[in-house]
Backbone atoms as SQL, in Angstrom:
CREATE TABLE atoms (id INTEGER PRIMARY KEY, chain TEXT, resi INTEGER, resn TEXT, atom TEXT, x REAL, y REAL, z REAL);
INSERT INTO atoms VALUES
  (1, 'A', 1, 'MET', 'N', 18.359, -67.644, 67.969),
  (2, 'A', 1, 'MET', 'CA', 18.895, -67.345, 69.270),
  (3, 'A', 1, 'MET', 'C', 17.770, -66.752, 70.111),
  (4, 'A', 2, 'HIS', 'N', 17.674, -67.191, 71.345),
  (5, 'A', 2, 'HIS', 'CA', 16.635, -66.681, 72.227),
  (6, 'A', 2, 'HIS', 'C', 16.904, -65.220, 72.560),
  (7, 'A', 3, 'LYS', 'N', 15.834, -64.498, 72.829),
  (8, 'A', 3, 'LYS', 'CA', 15.960, -63.072, 73.104),
  (9, 'A', 3, 'LYS', 'C', 16.767, -62.814, 74.371),
  (10, 'A', 4, 'SER', 'N', 16.565, -63.639, 75.418),
  (11, 'A', 4, 'SER', 'CA', 17.301, -63.429, 76.665),
  (12, 'A', 4, 'SER', 'C', 18.786, -63.703, 76.472),
  (13, 'A', 5, 'THR', 'N', 19.125, -64.691, 75.658),
  (14, 'A', 5, 'THR', 'CA', 20.528, -64.991, 75.384),
  (15, 'A', 5, 'THR', 'C', 21.176, -63.851, 74.632),
  (16, 'A', 6, 'LEU', 'N', 20.469, -63.302, 73.658),
  (17, 'A', 6, 'LEU', 'CA', 20.989, -62.190, 72.900),
  (18, 'A', 6, 'LEU', 'C', 21.180, -60.959, 73.782),
  (19, 'A', 7, 'GLN', 'N', 20.241, -60.713, 74.692),
  (20, 'A', 7, 'GLN', 'CA', 20.363, -59.575, 75.601),
  (21, 'A', 7, 'GLN', 'C', 21.537, -59.755, 76.556),
  (22, 'A', 8, 'LEU', 'N', 21.721, -60.964, 77.060),
  (23, 'A', 8, 'LEU', 'CA', 22.827, -61.239, 77.968),
  (24, 'A', 8, 'LEU', 'C', 24.159, -61.066, 77.256),
  (25, 'A', 9, 'LEU', 'N', 24.254, -61.602, 76.044),
  (26, 'A', 9, 'LEU', 'CA', 25.479, -61.475, 75.268),
  (27, 'A', 9, 'LEU', 'C', 25.748, -60.019, 74.918),
  (28, 'A', 10, 'SER', 'N', 24.709, -59.267, 74.602),
  (29, 'A', 10, 'SER', 'CA', 24.871, -57.843, 74.283),
  (30, 'A', 10, 'SER', 'C', 25.356, -57.062, 75.504),
  (31, 'A', 11, 'ALA', 'N', 24.816, -57.380, 76.669),
  (32, 'A', 11, 'ALA', 'CA', 25.227, -56.674, 77.883),
  (33, 'A', 11, 'ALA', 'C', 26.696, -56.934, 78.193),
  (34, 'A', 12, 'PHE', 'N', 27.127, -58.184, 78.088),
  (35, 'A', 12, 'PHE', 'CA', 28.530, -58.493, 78.348),
  (36, 'A', 12, 'PHE', 'C', 29.435, -57.890, 77.275),
  (37, 'A', 13, 'SER', 'N', 28.975, -57.849, 76.037),
  (38, 'A', 13, 'SER', 'CA', 29.770, -57.248, 74.961),
  (39, 'A', 13, 'SER', 'C', 29.936, -55.751, 75.187),
  (40, 'A', 14, 'LEU', 'N', 28.868, -55.096, 75.623),
  (41, 'A', 14, 'LEU', 'CA', 28.982, -53.667, 75.919),
  (42, 'A', 14, 'LEU', 'C', 29.917, -53.418, 77.090),
  (43, 'A', 15, 'GLY', 'N', 29.913, -54.316, 78.059),
  (44, 'A', 15, 'GLY', 'CA', 30.865, -54.208, 79.168),
  (45, 'A', 15, 'GLY', 'C', 32.289, -54.357, 78.684),
  (46, 'A', 16, 'LEU', 'N', 32.512, -55.283, 77.767),
  (47, 'A', 16, 'LEU', 'CA', 33.839, -55.469, 77.188),
  (48, 'A', 16, 'LEU', 'C', 34.264, -54.238, 76.412),
  (49, 'A', 17, 'ILE', 'N', 33.354, -53.683, 75.628),
  (50, 'A', 17, 'ILE', 'CA', 33.659, -52.478, 74.860),
  (51, 'A', 17, 'ILE', 'C', 34.012, -51.323, 75.799),
  (52, 'A', 18, 'PHE', 'N', 33.220, -51.128, 76.826),
  (53, 'A', 18, 'PHE', 'CA', 33.466, -50.035, 77.759),
  (54, 'A', 18, 'PHE', 'C', 34.798, -50.222, 78.474),
  (55, 'A', 19, 'GLY', 'N', 35.076, -51.451, 78.891),
  (56, 'A', 19, 'GLY', 'CA', 36.329, -51.719, 79.593),
  (57, 'A', 19, 'GLY', 'C', 37.544, -51.491, 78.724),
  (58, 'A', 20, 'LEU', 'N', 37.482, -51.889, 77.474),
  (59, 'A', 20, 'LEU', 'CA', 38.616, -51.687, 76.591),
  (60, 'A', 20, 'LEU', 'C', 38.770, -50.225, 76.172),
  (61, 'A', 21, 'LEU', 'N', 37.668, -49.511, 76.042),
  (62, 'A', 21, 'LEU', 'CA', 37.758, -48.124, 75.615),
  (63, 'A', 21, 'LEU', 'C', 38.166, -47.182, 76.740),
  (64, 'A', 22, 'MET', 'N', 38.187, -47.675, 77.965),
  (65, 'A', 22, 'MET', 'CA', 38.656, -46.838, 79.071),
  (66, 'A', 22, 'MET', 'C', 40.128, -46.484, 78.868),
  (67, 'A', 23, 'LYS', 'N', 40.871, -47.395, 78.300),
  (68, 'A', 23, 'LYS', 'CA', 42.273, -47.143, 77.962),
  (69, 'A', 23, 'LYS', 'C', 42.392, -47.183, 76.446),
  (70, 'A', 24, 'PHE', 'N', 41.790, -46.228, 75.767),
  (71, 'A', 24, 'PHE', 'CA', 41.684, -46.277, 74.313),
  (72, 'A', 24, 'PHE', 'C', 43.040, -46.141, 73.647),
  (73, 'A', 25, 'SER', 'N', 43.258, -46.998, 72.706),
  (74, 'A', 25, 'SER', 'CA', 44.382, -46.892, 71.788),
  (75, 'A', 25, 'SER', 'C', 43.986, -47.658, 70.533),
  (76, 'A', 26, 'VAL', 'N', 44.744, -47.476, 69.494),
  (77, 'A', 26, 'VAL', 'CA', 44.426, -48.133, 68.225),
  (78, 'A', 26, 'VAL', 'C', 44.560, -49.641, 68.375),
  (79, 'A', 27, 'THR', 'N', 45.575, -50.087, 69.094),
  (80, 'A', 27, 'THR', 'CA', 45.763, -51.529, 69.249),
  (81, 'A', 27, 'THR', 'C', 44.617, -52.154, 70.034),
  (82, 'A', 28, 'LEU', 'N', 44.155, -51.468, 71.058),
  (83, 'A', 28, 'LEU', 'CA', 43.020, -52.000, 71.810),
  (84, 'A', 28, 'LEU', 'C', 41.748, -51.993, 70.968),
  (85, 'A', 29, 'PHE', 'N', 41.607, -50.994, 70.122),
  (86, 'A', 29, 'PHE', 'CA', 40.443, -50.945, 69.242),
  (87, 'A', 29, 'PHE', 'C', 40.467, -52.115, 68.254),
  (88, 'A', 30, 'LEU', 'N', 41.627, -52.411, 67.683),
  (89, 'A', 30, 'LEU', 'CA', 41.748, -53.555, 66.777),
  (90, 'A', 30, 'LEU', 'C', 41.488, -54.863, 67.508),
  (91, 'A', 31, 'ALA', 'N', 41.986, -54.955, 68.741),
  (92, 'A', 31, 'ALA', 'CA', 41.731, -56.158, 69.540),
  (93, 'A', 31, 'ALA', 'C', 40.245, -56.294, 69.842),
  (94, 'A', 32, 'LEU', 'N', 39.599, -55.171, 70.106),
  (95, 'A', 32, 'LEU', 'CA', 38.163, -55.178, 70.365),
  (96, 'A', 32, 'LEU', 'C', 37.382, -55.670, 69.153),
  (97, 'A', 33, 'ILE', 'N', 37.718, -55.182, 67.994),
  (98, 'A', 33, 'ILE', 'CA', 37.031, -55.593, 66.767),
  (99, 'A', 33, 'ILE', 'C', 37.236, -57.086, 66.521),
  (100, 'A', 34, 'ALA', 'N', 38.468, -57.560, 66.644),
  (101, 'A', 34, 'ALA', 'CA', 38.750, -58.981, 66.427),
  (102, 'A', 34, 'ALA', 'C', 38.039, -59.845, 67.463),
  (103, 'A', 35, 'THR', 'N', 37.986, -59.382, 68.703),
  (104, 'A', 35, 'THR', 'CA', 37.324, -60.132, 69.767),
  (105, 'A', 35, 'THR', 'C', 35.825, -60.226, 69.520),
  (106, 'A', 36, 'LEU', 'N', 35.206, -59.107, 69.196),
  (107, 'A', 36, 'LEU', 'CA', 33.767, -59.117, 68.956),
  (108, 'A', 36, 'LEU', 'C', 33.402, -59.942, 67.724),
  (109, 'A', 37, 'LEU', 'N', 34.227, -59.888, 66.686),
  (110, 'A', 37, 'LEU', 'CA', 33.981, -60.731, 65.514),
  (111, 'A', 37, 'LEU', 'C', 34.119, -62.209, 65.872),
  (112, 'A', 38, 'SER', 'N', 35.091, -62.518, 66.702),
  (113, 'A', 38, 'SER', 'CA', 35.286, -63.900, 67.128),
  (114, 'A', 38, 'SER', 'C', 34.079, -64.416, 67.903),
  (115, 'A', 39, 'VAL', 'N', 33.582, -63.618, 68.821),
  (116, 'A', 39, 'VAL', 'CA', 32.409, -64.011, 69.607),
  (117, 'A', 39, 'VAL', 'C', 31.183, -64.133, 68.707),
  (118, 'A', 40, 'PHE', 'N', 31.014, -63.194, 67.785),
  (119, 'A', 40, 'PHE', 'CA', 29.868, -63.244, 66.881),
  (120, 'A', 40, 'PHE', 'C', 29.913, -64.496, 66.001),
  (121, 'A', 41, 'ILE', 'N', 31.070, -64.791, 65.445),
  (122, 'A', 41, 'ILE', 'CA', 31.198, -65.973, 64.592),
  (123, 'A', 41, 'ILE', 'C', 31.003, -67.244, 65.405),
  (124, 'A', 42, 'TYR', 'N', 31.456, -67.244, 66.654),
  (125, 'A', 42, 'TYR', 'CA', 31.242, -68.410, 67.515),
  (126, 'A', 42, 'TYR', 'C', 29.748, -68.649, 67.742),
  (127, 'A', 43, 'THR', 'N', 28.991, -67.579, 67.932),
  (128, 'A', 43, 'THR', 'CA', 27.556, -67.749, 68.147),
  (129, 'A', 43, 'THR', 'C', 26.834, -68.168, 66.871),
  (130, 'A', 44, 'MET', 'N', 27.405, -67.878, 65.719),
  (131, 'A', 44, 'MET', 'CA', 26.818, -68.317, 64.455),
  (132, 'A', 44, 'MET', 'C', 26.879, -69.832, 64.309),
  (133, 'A', 45, 'ARG', 'N', 27.718, -70.458, 65.069),
  (134, 'A', 45, 'ARG', 'CA', 27.863, -71.912, 65.053),
  (135, 'A', 45, 'ARG', 'C', 26.556, -72.602, 65.419),
  (136, 'A', 46, 'ASP', 'N', 25.758, -71.969, 66.241),
  (137, 'A', 46, 'ASP', 'CA', 24.501, -72.543, 66.701),
  (138, 'A', 46, 'ASP', 'C', 23.305, -72.115, 65.858),
  (139, 'A', 47, 'ALA', 'N', 23.558, -71.447, 64.743),
  (140, 'A', 47, 'ALA', 'CA', 22.458, -70.991, 63.886),
  (141, 'A', 47, 'ALA', 'C', 21.741, -72.184, 63.261),
  (142, 'A', 48, 'SER', 'N', 20.476, -71.990, 63.027),
  (143, 'A', 48, 'SER', 'CA', 19.719, -73.069, 62.392),
  (144, 'A', 48, 'SER', 'C', 19.937, -73.018, 60.879),
  (145, 'A', 49, 'GLY', 'N', 19.787, -74.159, 60.254),
  (146, 'A', 49, 'GLY', 'CA', 19.917, -74.235, 58.805),
  (147, 'A', 49, 'GLY', 'C', 21.330, -74.397, 58.298),
  (148, 'A', 50, 'LEU', 'N', 22.270, -74.776, 59.177),
  (149, 'A', 50, 'LEU', 'CA', 23.639, -74.991, 58.717),
  (150, 'A', 50, 'LEU', 'C', 23.736, -76.324, 57.992),
  (151, 'A', 51, 'LYS', 'N', 24.590, -76.360, 57.003),
  (152, 'A', 51, 'LYS', 'CA', 24.806, -77.594, 56.268),
  (153, 'A', 51, 'LYS', 'C', 25.737, -78.518, 57.056),
  (154, 'A', 52, 'HIS', 'N', 25.933, -79.720, 56.559),
  (155, 'A', 52, 'HIS', 'CA', 26.753, -80.729, 57.228),
  (156, 'A', 52, 'HIS', 'C', 28.180, -80.211, 57.455),
  (157, 'A', 53, 'ASN', 'N', 28.646, -80.253, 58.690),
  (158, 'A', 53, 'ASN', 'CA', 30.002, -79.856, 59.113),
  (159, 'A', 53, 'ASN', 'C', 30.316, -78.390, 58.865),
  (160, 'A', 54, 'GLN', 'N', 29.319, -77.570, 58.596),
  (161, 'A', 54, 'GLN', 'CA', 29.573, -76.148, 58.363),
  (162, 'A', 54, 'GLN', 'C', 29.941, -75.439, 59.659),
  (163, 'A', 55, 'ASP', 'N', 29.506, -75.969, 60.805),
  (164, 'A', 55, 'ASP', 'CA', 29.843, -75.337, 62.073),
  (165, 'A', 55, 'ASP', 'C', 31.333, -75.400, 62.366),
  (166, 'A', 56, 'LYS', 'N', 32.047, -76.357, 61.796),
  (167, 'A', 56, 'LYS', 'CA', 33.499, -76.449, 62.012),
  (168, 'A', 56, 'LYS', 'C', 34.218, -75.266, 61.383),
  (169, 'A', 57, 'TYR', 'N', 33.709, -74.755, 60.277),
  (170, 'A', 57, 'TYR', 'CA', 34.308, -73.573, 59.661),
  (171, 'A', 57, 'TYR', 'C', 34.154, -72.360, 60.569),
  (172, 'A', 58, 'PHE', 'N', 32.998, -72.253, 61.212),
  (173, 'A', 58, 'PHE', 'CA', 32.784, -71.146, 62.143),
  (174, 'A', 58, 'PHE', 'C', 33.736, -71.234, 63.333),
  (175, 'A', 59, 'ILE', 'N', 33.970, -72.444, 63.825),
  (176, 'A', 59, 'ILE', 'CA', 34.870, -72.617, 64.965),
  (177, 'A', 59, 'ILE', 'C', 36.296, -72.248, 64.581),
  (178, 'A', 60, 'VAL', 'N', 36.734, -72.672, 63.397),
  (179, 'A', 60, 'VAL', 'CA', 38.100, -72.360, 62.956),
  (180, 'A', 60, 'VAL', 'C', 38.262, -70.851, 62.779),
  (181, 'A', 61, 'MET', 'N', 37.295, -70.207, 62.144),
  (182, 'A', 61, 'MET', 'CA', 37.375, -68.758, 61.942),
  (183, 'A', 61, 'MET', 'C', 37.348, -68.016, 63.279),
  (184, 'A', 62, 'SER', 'N', 36.485, -68.458, 64.180),
  (185, 'A', 62, 'SER', 'CA', 36.401, -67.826, 65.495),
  (186, 'A', 62, 'SER', 'C', 37.706, -67.993, 66.266),
  (187, 'A', 63, 'THR', 'N', 38.292, -69.177, 66.193),
  (188, 'A', 63, 'THR', 'CA', 39.536, -69.442, 66.909),
  (189, 'A', 63, 'THR', 'C', 40.682, -68.607, 66.347),
  (190, 'A', 64, 'LEU', 'N', 40.764, -68.477, 65.036),
  (191, 'A', 64, 'LEU', 'CA', 41.824, -67.673, 64.424),
  (192, 'A', 64, 'LEU', 'C', 41.677, -66.193, 64.778),
  (193, 'A', 65, 'LEU', 'N', 40.451, -65.696, 64.743),
  (194, 'A', 65, 'LEU', 'CA', 40.233, -64.298, 65.136),
  (195, 'A', 65, 'LEU', 'C', 40.550, -64.072, 66.612),
  (196, 'A', 66, 'TYR', 'N', 40.210, -65.050, 67.431),
  (197, 'A', 66, 'TYR', 'CA', 40.498, -64.943, 68.859),
  (198, 'A', 66, 'TYR', 'C', 42.004, -64.923, 69.103),
  (199, 'A', 67, 'PHE', 'N', 42.746, -65.768, 68.382),
  (200, 'A', 67, 'PHE', 'CA', 44.199, -65.760, 68.516),
  (201, 'A', 67, 'PHE', 'C', 44.779, -64.426, 68.058),
  (202, 'A', 68, 'ALA', 'N', 44.262, -63.876, 66.973),
  (203, 'A', 68, 'ALA', 'CA', 44.732, -62.574, 66.492),
  (204, 'A', 68, 'ALA', 'C', 44.452, -61.490, 67.532),
  (205, 'A', 69, 'ALA', 'N', 43.284, -61.549, 68.147),
  (206, 'A', 69, 'ALA', 'CA', 42.942, -60.556, 69.178),
  (207, 'A', 69, 'ALA', 'C', 43.863, -60.684, 70.383),
  (208, 'A', 70, 'LEU', 'N', 44.177, -61.912, 70.761),
  (209, 'A', 70, 'LEU', 'CA', 45.089, -62.112, 71.891),
  (210, 'A', 70, 'LEU', 'C', 46.505, -61.681, 71.550),
  (211, 'A', 71, 'ALA', 'N', 46.909, -61.858, 70.288),
  (212, 'A', 71, 'ALA', 'CA', 48.235, -61.415, 69.868),
  (213, 'A', 71, 'ALA', 'C', 48.341, -59.894, 69.911),
  (214, 'A', 72, 'ILE', 'N', 47.240, -59.223, 69.635),
  (215, 'A', 72, 'ILE', 'CA', 47.235, -57.761, 69.680),
  (216, 'A', 72, 'ILE', 'C', 47.225, -57.281, 71.127),
  (217, 'A', 73, 'SER', 'N', 46.342, -57.859, 71.938),
  (218, 'A', 73, 'SER', 'CA', 46.231, -57.434, 73.334),
  (219, 'A', 73, 'SER', 'C', 45.687, -58.583, 74.178),
  (220, 'A', 74, 'LEU', 'N', 46.333, -58.848, 75.293),
  (221, 'A', 74, 'LEU', 'CA', 45.868, -59.913, 76.174),
  (222, 'A', 74, 'LEU', 'C', 44.581, -59.549, 76.902),
  (223, 'A', 75, 'CYS', 'N', 44.167, -58.295, 76.804),
  (224, 'A', 75, 'CYS', 'CA', 42.887, -57.893, 77.388),
  (225, 'A', 75, 'CYS', 'C', 41.720, -58.624, 76.715),
  (226, 'A', 76, 'SER', 'N', 41.961, -59.133, 75.535),
  (227, 'A', 76, 'SER', 'CA', 40.918, -59.839, 74.793),
  (228, 'A', 76, 'SER', 'C', 40.588, -61.194, 75.386),
  (229, 'A', 77, 'SER', 'N', 41.355, -61.632, 76.360),
  (230, 'A', 77, 'SER', 'CA', 41.079, -62.931, 76.975),
  (231, 'A', 77, 'SER', 'C', 39.746, -62.924, 77.722),
  (232, 'A', 78, 'ILE', 'N', 39.187, -61.759, 77.959),
  (233, 'A', 78, 'ILE', 'CA', 37.874, -61.659, 78.595),
  (234, 'A', 78, 'ILE', 'C', 36.793, -62.269, 77.710),
  (235, 'A', 79, 'ALA', 'N', 37.071, -62.418, 76.416),
  (236, 'A', 79, 'ALA', 'CA', 36.102, -63.035, 75.510),
  (237, 'A', 79, 'ALA', 'C', 35.817, -64.470, 75.909),
  (238, 'A', 80, 'LEU', 'N', 36.769, -65.126, 76.541),
  (239, 'A', 80, 'LEU', 'CA', 36.544, -66.487, 77.014),
  (240, 'A', 80, 'LEU', 'C', 35.417, -66.514, 78.045),
  (241, 'A', 81, 'VAL', 'N', 35.355, -65.476, 78.868),
  (242, 'A', 81, 'VAL', 'CA', 34.262, -65.366, 79.835),
  (243, 'A', 81, 'VAL', 'C', 32.931, -65.191, 79.102),
  (244, 'A', 82, 'LEU', 'N', 32.940, -64.370, 78.047),
  (245, 'A', 82, 'LEU', 'CA', 31.721, -64.188, 77.248),
  (246, 'A', 82, 'LEU', 'C', 31.250, -65.505, 76.657),
  (247, 'A', 83, 'LEU', 'N', 32.184, -66.294, 76.160),
  (248, 'A', 83, 'LEU', 'CA', 31.819, -67.560, 75.547),
  (249, 'A', 83, 'LEU', 'C', 31.310, -68.561, 76.582),
  (250, 'A', 84, 'VAL', 'N', 31.891, -68.558, 77.764),
  (251, 'A', 84, 'VAL', 'CA', 31.414, -69.447, 78.834),
  (252, 'A', 84, 'VAL', 'C', 29.999, -69.059, 79.244),
  (253, 'A', 85, 'VAL', 'N', 29.754, -67.760, 79.394),
  (254, 'A', 85, 'VAL', 'CA', 28.409, -67.292, 79.753),
  (255, 'A', 85, 'VAL', 'C', 27.416, -67.652, 78.660),
  (256, 'A', 86, 'TYR', 'N', 27.828, -67.519, 77.413),
  (257, 'A', 86, 'TYR', 'CA', 26.956, -67.885, 76.299),
  (258, 'A', 86, 'TYR', 'C', 26.598, -69.366, 76.353),
  (259, 'A', 87, 'GLU', 'N', 27.584, -70.212, 76.571),
  (260, 'A', 87, 'GLU', 'CA', 27.332, -71.655, 76.614),
  (261, 'A', 87, 'GLU', 'C', 26.467, -72.039, 77.818),
  (262, 'A', 88, 'ILE', 'N', 26.691, -71.410, 78.961),
  (263, 'A', 88, 'ILE', 'CA', 25.879, -71.694, 80.154),
  (264, 'A', 88, 'ILE', 'C', 24.440, -71.256, 79.923),
  (265, 'A', 89, 'SER', 'N', 24.263, -70.101, 79.274),
  (266, 'A', 89, 'SER', 'CA', 22.902, -69.625, 79.020),
  (267, 'A', 89, 'SER', 'C', 22.165, -70.513, 78.024),
  (268, 'A', 90, 'LYS', 'N', 22.898, -71.254, 77.208),
  (269, 'A', 90, 'LYS', 'CA', 22.285, -72.196, 76.276),
  (270, 'A', 90, 'LYS', 'C', 21.926, -73.508, 76.965),
  (271, 'A', 91, 'GLY', 'N', 22.325, -73.675, 78.229),
  (272, 'A', 91, 'GLY', 'CA', 21.969, -74.862, 78.989),
  (273, 'A', 91, 'GLY', 'C', 22.900, -76.041, 78.768),
  (274, 'A', 92, 'LYS', 'N', 24.136, -75.790, 78.385),
  (275, 'A', 92, 'LYS', 'CA', 25.097, -76.868, 78.155),
  (276, 'A', 92, 'LYS', 'C', 25.660, -77.352, 79.496),
  (277, 'A', 93, 'ASN', 'N', 25.940, -78.661, 79.567),
  (278, 'A', 93, 'ASN', 'CA', 26.572, -79.178, 80.775),
  (279, 'A', 93, 'ASN', 'C', 28.076, -78.919, 80.711),
  (280, 'A', 94, 'LEU', 'N', 28.775, -79.226, 81.800),
  (281, 'A', 94, 'LEU', 'CA', 30.187, -78.879, 81.918),
  (282, 'A', 94, 'LEU', 'C', 31.047, -79.613, 80.890),
  (283, 'A', 95, 'LYS', 'N', 30.742, -80.881, 80.620),
  (284, 'A', 95, 'LYS', 'CA', 31.539, -81.641, 79.666),
  (285, 'A', 95, 'LYS', 'C', 31.383, -81.072, 78.254),
  (286, 'A', 96, 'THR', 'N', 30.162, -80.805, 77.844),
  (287, 'A', 96, 'THR', 'CA', 29.922, -80.238, 76.518),
  (288, 'A', 96, 'THR', 'C', 30.538, -78.851, 76.408),
  (289, 'A', 97, 'LEU', 'N', 30.405, -78.060, 77.459),
  (290, 'A', 97, 'LEU', 'CA', 30.962, -76.713, 77.490),
  (291, 'A', 97, 'LEU', 'C', 32.475, -76.753, 77.317),
  (292, 'A', 98, 'SER', 'N', 33.140, -77.642, 78.037),
  (293, 'A', 98, 'SER', 'CA', 34.596, -77.703, 77.951),
  (294, 'A', 98, 'SER', 'C', 35.060, -78.221, 76.593),
  (295, 'A', 99, 'LEU', 'N', 34.326, -79.144, 75.996),
  (296, 'A', 99, 'LEU', 'CA', 34.710, -79.642, 74.678),
  (297, 'A', 99, 'LEU', 'C', 34.521, -78.587, 73.593),
  (298, 'A', 100, 'ARG', 'N', 33.450, -77.828, 73.697),
  (299, 'A', 100, 'ARG', 'CA', 33.185, -76.796, 72.689),
  (300, 'A', 100, 'ARG', 'C', 34.164, -75.630, 72.791),
  (301, 'A', 101, 'LEU', 'N', 34.622, -75.356, 74.010),
  (302, 'A', 101, 'LEU', 'CA', 35.527, -74.226, 74.212),
  (303, 'A', 101, 'LEU', 'C', 36.994, -74.626, 74.289),
  (304, 'A', 102, 'LEU', 'N', 37.296, -75.888, 74.077),
  (305, 'A', 102, 'LEU', 'CA', 38.672, -76.371, 74.194),
  (306, 'A', 102, 'LEU', 'C', 39.657, -75.605, 73.309),
  (307, 'A', 103, 'PRO', 'N', 39.362, -75.330, 72.037),
  (308, 'A', 103, 'PRO', 'CA', 40.326, -74.556, 71.229),
  (309, 'A', 103, 'PRO', 'C', 40.590, -73.158, 71.792),
  (310, 'A', 104, 'HIS', 'N', 39.551, -72.514, 72.286),
  (311, 'A', 104, 'HIS', 'CA', 39.730, -71.173, 72.845),
  (312, 'A', 104, 'HIS', 'C', 40.515, -71.216, 74.158),
  (313, 'A', 105, 'ILE', 'N', 40.286, -72.224, 74.963),
  (314, 'A', 105, 'ILE', 'CA', 41.013, -72.356, 76.228),
  (315, 'A', 105, 'ILE', 'C', 42.492, -72.609, 75.957),
  (316, 'A', 106, 'ILE', 'N', 42.784, -73.499, 75.014),
  (317, 'A', 106, 'ILE', 'CA', 44.181, -73.802, 74.676),
  (318, 'A', 106, 'ILE', 'C', 44.882, -72.565, 74.131),
  (319, 'A', 107, 'ILE', 'N', 44.218, -71.834, 73.252),
  (320, 'A', 107, 'ILE', 'CA', 44.827, -70.620, 72.685),
  (321, 'A', 107, 'ILE', 'C', 45.050, -69.567, 73.760),
  (322, 'A', 108, 'THR', 'N', 44.138, -69.459, 74.708),
  (323, 'A', 108, 'THR', 'CA', 44.312, -68.505, 75.794),
  (324, 'A', 108, 'THR', 'C', 45.537, -68.863, 76.634),
  (325, 'A', 109, 'LEU', 'N', 45.675, -70.127, 76.995),
  (326, 'A', 109, 'LEU', 'CA', 46.824, -70.554, 77.793),
  (327, 'A', 109, 'LEU', 'C', 48.132, -70.385, 77.037),
  (328, 'A', 110, 'VAL', 'N', 48.142, -70.754, 75.770),
  (329, 'A', 110, 'VAL', 'CA', 49.371, -70.592, 74.961),
  (330, 'A', 110, 'VAL', 'C', 49.717, -69.125, 74.826),
  (331, 'A', 111, 'SER', 'N', 48.745, -68.276, 74.602),
  (332, 'A', 111, 'SER', 'CA', 48.996, -66.847, 74.459),
  (333, 'A', 111, 'SER', 'C', 49.531, -66.241, 75.745),
  (334, 'A', 112, 'ILE', 'N', 49.004, -66.662, 76.848),
  (335, 'A', 112, 'ILE', 'CA', 49.490, -66.129, 78.124),
  (336, 'A', 112, 'ILE', 'C', 50.960, -66.495, 78.333),
  (337, 'A', 113, 'PHE', 'N', 51.308, -67.732, 77.998),
  (338, 'A', 113, 'PHE', 'CA', 52.706, -68.145, 78.164),
  (339, 'A', 113, 'PHE', 'C', 53.625, -67.513, 77.128),
  (340, 'A', 114, 'LEU', 'N', 53.145, -67.276, 75.922),
  (341, 'A', 114, 'LEU', 'CA', 53.980, -66.682, 74.871),
  (342, 'A', 114, 'LEU', 'C', 54.159, -65.180, 75.020),
  (343, 'A', 115, 'PHE', 'N', 53.103, -64.492, 75.357),
  (344, 'A', 115, 'PHE', 'CA', 53.131, -63.039, 75.312),
  (345, 'A', 115, 'PHE', 'C', 53.402, -62.371, 76.660),
  (346, 'A', 116, 'ILE', 'N', 53.549, -63.138, 77.695),
  (347, 'A', 116, 'ILE', 'CA', 53.880, -62.514, 78.994),
  (348, 'A', 116, 'ILE', 'C', 55.343, -62.706, 79.273);
């Protein structure tokens, strides 16, 4: 991962942490942990040295953690913004970006309709 990408992701993650901790509660803390793990596992998808189709396991794990975070608190939907910024900083075009984030977008929309 490039140093600038890591710095950008760290800055947005710290913003997410600060925003969620402004209204601290145990549920928000659990949502924060699940959200950050989801984002971290999503970024592991682009790691070098992965075996054949191993990135699909990272996507499934990231998507499940993201759904768990959204089930705990809808404030975790901000992680979608983190993932979009991550993909844009990697230089992906709009079509590739939307295909890679399709599971997260669908889960966000379903969660909003289910939990509101």
